[in-house]
C-alpha positions, 0 to 999 in steps of 0.5 A: 985225775980219776980212773974210770972204765976206758982209761985215765980221764981228766975231769976239768971241773975243779970243784969235783976234783976238790971233792975227791981230794977231800974224801981221800984226805978224810979216808972216806972209803965208803963214799969213794966207793959209792962215787966210783964203784959202778957207772950210772946205767943209761935206761929208757928214763935216761939217767938219774942220780945225785950230783957230785964226783965220780962215774956213779954221779951226775957231773960235768964229765958224766954229762959229756960222756953221756952226750958223746954216746947219745950223739954218736948213736944219733949219727948212726940213726939219722942221716940228716942229723946235722940239718935237723938238730936236737933241743936241750932244756933244763930245770933250776937244780944246782949243787954248789959243792960239786959245781953242778947245775942243770944249766951247766949240764945243758950247756955242756951237752950243747957243746958236745953236739955243736962240736960234731956239727949238730944244731943245738936248740938250747933254751936260754932259761929254765923251762918245764919238761913238756917244752922239750917234747913239744919242741921236738915235734913242733920243729921236727928235730931228731931228739930232745934232752931234758936235764931234770930230776923232776920231784927227786930230792935236791941233791939229785939230777937227771938226763931224760931223752926224747926221740924224733917222734916226740915221745920218751925213748923205749927199747932198743934205743936205751941199749944202743945209747948205753953201748955208744956211751961206753965206746965214747968215754974219753972227752972229745977236745971241744966237749968242754968248750962251752965258750966257743959253743956259745958263739957258734951259729949252730947254737939256737935259742928257741925260748921265745918262739916255743913259749909263744907256739906252745901257748897258742897250741894248748888253746885248741883245748879251751872250749869255754872262753866266755865262762873263763872271762866271767869266772869268779872262782879263786884258785891258788897255785904253787910251783913248789920252788920249781919252774912252773910259776911263769908258765902256769900264769901264762897258760891261765892267761891264754885261756882267759882265766883269772890269774891264780894266786901264787904261793910267794914262798914257793914261787921262784925256783930254788934248788934248796927247796927250803919249805918242803922236805920232799918237793913232790906234790904227790906227798899231798898235804905236807907239800901243800900246807902253805897253799892251803894257808894262802887259799884260806886267806884269799877265800880260794876253794881250789889249789893246784900244785906242780912238781919242780919240772912242771910235768905233773899236777896235784889238785886239792879242793876245800870241802864244806866241812872246811877240810881240804881234800887232795885228789888222788891221781886216779880221781883227777884222771877220772875228772880230766878224762870225763871233761876231755870227752864232754868237750870233744862231744860238744865240739862234734855236735851231731857228728857222733859217728867219729867216736869209734876213732877216739882213744884214751890211754892209761898205764896198767897200774892206773884206774880202769875208770876210763875203760868204764866211760869208754864202754858206755860212750863208745870210745876206745880205751887202751892200757900200756905198761907203766910210764909215759914213755909207753903212752907217748909212743902208743899215742903217736902210733894212733895219731899216725893212723888218723885216730884222735887221742883225747887223753892219757894218764897215770896214777902218779899225777901225770896227765897228757891232755893234748897231742901236742905234747906226747908226755905228761904235762902239768902246764896244759893240765893246769889250764884245762883243770882251771877251765873245768873248775870255772865251768862247774862253778856255773852249775853250782858244782864242785870237783868233788861233786862232779867226781861223785857224778862220774862214779854214779854214772859209770861205776865207782872205782875205788883204789888203794895203793901202797908199798913195802920197803925191801932191800934184799933182792933174793927175798923179792925174787922168792916172794914173786916165784912163790906166786908163780908156783903157788900150788905146784910148779907154774900154777898161780893162786886161784883165790886169796882168802876167799876172794876168787881169782878169775885171771892172772897176767905176769909181765915178767914171764909173758903169761896172761890167762885171759889170752887164747894162747896164754901170751901177754899182749903188753911187752914183757921184761924179765928184769922187773917183777910184775903180776896182776890178779883179777878177782871175781868181785871186780877187784884188780891188784898189781904187784910190782917192783920199782925200777928206781927204789927198794920197794915192792908196790901194790896197786888195787882197785875195786871196779863196781857196776854202775848203780852200786853206790854203797860206799861204805860197803865198797870201801870195806870190801876193798880194804878186806881184799887188800888185807888178804893180799898183804897177808897171803901174797906179801907175807910181810912178817915172814919176808921181813918187809917194812911197811910204807912209813905213813901207813 
């Protein structure tokens, strides 16, 4: 029996109960405080925490409580919930000590919904995260739940929620769901009964149908099937012990691409992630070493890597020197955005007038390269707040207005290449990138050469992103308040060590010097810090706090005019700008900030 907010609640999972008894026996007070001190907060990203016992951990009881609250909130919002239903997907994570696993949590979520007469479309096997938003849109469901911690460390799990529009939830739904969870903490009698739920006619398995329909849907983005069929290009793919292998192989087949070579040691889902320290392909070379070795053995020149829930994609290419180049998220965004537009143009033929209804999106901390391409080619580019929840919801609004949303991306290697999935999707991105590589090979061109061509045509966009670690909230607050009152009250810096500042946008306070009324257009949030400076030399720098980690992040970019291709000079200018920002705005020595470990 454990005490939580809302009374005495029985945790019927013997393993979590045993974990608690063991902690009590060992006098592990600090660990008990961590587990039971504060309930996990449900936000727009749902939940993410370590698996284990207690209200601050992902376990059977907290999953039941969360789903009960979510179900009650859905009942308030949808009169036809019992006709339409909810889809539930899961990845391959497991935590032996506490008996928790993504599959177990998903089946408990289904039991809760079924106990209230709500149809539960529970996948019978693990799927990539993008399959859940695809299913919501494709079947017209009220909502979707994905049990995954994406690329987090192995002990973590998460609970991600999609709304009826097929996009991740945004405010005020997070607050409404959080309040409903607090009001429904006591488990309903049938919530634990996965056995009865498994026999209910309300339980449906969408796996086969959705897998087929998804592969059918992404083929609308296959424009060079004959090239794909004849291509000799060799590509290596790793799913980094996650769910991606089966699905990327199937997506390549749907595009008539040569099957990618799979990294055998990382091909099958393994919750221990034994060959990597962190299962995050964004970390670059460390996660990709086995892929590079396989590519060298097979004579492959390109490597694709998905994160464990296959919603993100990393790409690397062998250079003439024999070195491997891992593309940044911004560089891959430039390539895929350029390619999306080339394919759209080819499809239009002479009908170019409709370019005015074409949109591309990126988060505000991502490269502005799409803006530069759009200015020259005539399509619209829009920025959103950080996170695909904002891009997905904005894309849906535009689609409902009859617009074409070709592409959206964020610098953290997330790409939305198809309106069929209003979230980042590493599976369709892999197939589309595979076709791009095959097409470029027919022109005797590599990804690196094409990226240079994009920059030559639309202007170089050089980026440098990093972070400082800071565990002191007061220090973080003082750092940002200093920037808001730099030369007296409510005055932002006008320059930074000789670099003139032409505009300031503060999405914590809602100030934007570029707007006639000085009010920011993008949504603001007082709960997180975020200031963007625009410099006279074409530089843009955003400083922001992380919602999930003790970090102050910075994202800098130098946007050069087309024709200015002196890379050495541009890199030197960006480095000088970053040094000036770090020294003057972050003041790492004075504020006792720890630099990023590998910097």
